[in-house]
C-alpha positions as semicolon CSV with decimal commas, in nm:
position;residue;x (nm);y (nm);z (nm)
1;M;0,787;0,239;1,410
2;H;0,465;0,400;1,267
3;A;0,305;0,161;1,005
4;G;0,238;0,461;0,767
5;K;0,609;0,553;0,758
6;V;0,704;0,196;0,676
7;L;0,458;0,169;0,394
8;V;0,579;0,506;0,244
9;A;0,946;0,381;0,273
10;Y;0,855;0,052;0,113
11;A;0,685;0,224;-0,182
12;L;0,964;0,480;-0,247
13;I;1,270;0,250;-0,156
14;G;1,185;-0,117;-0,091
15;Y;0,950;-0,155;-0,386
16;P;1,215;-0,072;-0,661
17;L;1,485;-0,239;-0,461
18;L;1,302;-0,568;-0,437
19;G;1,217;-0,529;-0,812
20;Y;1,586;-0,481;-0,893
21;L;1,674;-0,784;-0,690
22;A;1,403;-0,984;-0,870
23;G;1,574;-0,905;-1,194
24;H;1,351;-0,630;-1,327
25;Q;1,545;-0,351;-1,466
26;Y;1,466;0,004;-1,562
27;P;1,258;0,094;-1,775
28;E;1,082;-0,243;-1,762
29;T;1,026;-0,242;-1,385
30;P;0,733;-0,067;-1,247
31;T;0,833;0,233;-1,020
32;F;0,662;0,499;-0,822
33;G;0,382;0,629;-1,051
34;A;0,255;0,286;-1,146
35;P;-0,059;0,180;-0,977
36;C;0,085;-0,066;-0,720
37;P;0,354;0,135;-0,558
38;T;0,136;0,452;-0,558
39;T;-0,125;0,238;-0,374
40;I;0,099;0,135;-0,110
41;F;0,233;0,489;-0,084
42;T;-0,136;0,631;-0,061
43;L;-0,231;0,389;0,230
44;G;0,106;0,495;0,417
45;V;0,010;0,847;0,387
46;L;-0,347;0,784;0,497
47;L;-0,218;0,592;0,803
48;W;0,023;0,870;0,873
49;A;-0,242;1,124;0,871
50;R;-0,370;1,249;1,201
51;C;-0,719;1,302;1,110
52;E;-1,032;1,084;1,109
53;L;-1,078;0,907;0,779
54;S;-1,388;0,820;0,599
55;W;-1,422;0,459;0,485
56;W;-1,479;0,583;0,134
57;I;-1,133;0,723;0,125
58;V;-0,983;0,393;0,246
59;A;-1,196;0,173;0,020
60;I;-1,041;0,276;-0,321
61;P;-0,681;0,185;-0,248
62;V;-0,790;-0,113;-0,051
63;A;-0,979;-0,240;-0,338
64;W;-0,679;-0,201;-0,556
65;T;-0,468;-0,404;-0,318
66;I;-0,707;-0,694;-0,400
67;I;-0,676;-0,630;-0,763
68;G;-0,310;-0,565;-0,782
69;T;-0,240;-0,881;-0,549
70;S;-0,437;-1,118;-0,790
71;A;-0,224;-0,967;-1,083
72;A;0,101;-1,009;-0,898
73;L;0,042;-1,374;-0,853
74;Q;-0,039;-1,437;-1,227
75;L;0,240;-1,206;-1,345
76;S;0,524;-1,299;-1,093
77;V;0,587;-0,948;-0,967
78;P;0,724;-1,028;-0,610
79;Q;0,744;-0,667;-0,504
80;D;0,347;-0,650;-0,553
81;F;0,290;-0,889;-0,267
82;G;0,354;-0,587;-0,067
83;L;0,015;-0,471;-0,171
84;A;-0,166;-0,748;0,032
85;I;0,040;-0,661;0,332
86;A;-0,026;-0,268;0,291
87;G;-0,407;-0,339;0,261
88;L;-0,431;-0,575;0,569
89;T;-0,220;-0,361;0,765
90;S;-0,413;-0,058;0,682
91;L;-0,748;-0,216;0,765
92;F;-0,617;-0,342;1,103
93;V;-0,450;-0,016;1,195
94;L;-0,756;0,193;1,101
95;A;-1,017;-0,037;1,242
96;Y;-0,833;-0,125;1,585
97;G;-0,532;0,086;1,608
98;G;-0,567;0,251;1,963
99;T;-0,745;0,580;1,861
100;R;-1,070;0,578;1,654
101;R;-0,939;0,673;1,296
102;L;-1,239;0,570;1,073
103;A;-1,554;0,801;1,070
104;T;-1,884;0,636;1,122
105;R;-2,076;0,888;0,913
106;S;-1,985;0,968;0,567
């Protein structure tokens, strides 16, 4: 299965489900629209895109995966651990994923 589709599905379905299973209930739980699930969704859409991407476009959501993962550790939000996986997966797929996906020029 394509990594972009998996990240989009996690952001829209897995993230709120994991939050519910962790005991977070609406409206206290972060849902789509909050920074962390939106970042995972954004990375999924970027991986799903069939065009060449600039490093600058990928850098912003990847930077947020670092910030959000550190907050997840401090605040014990288990569904945010998907941020680290999303960031690492995105970098790996974009850098080494079969076809050249990242532009060398800005």
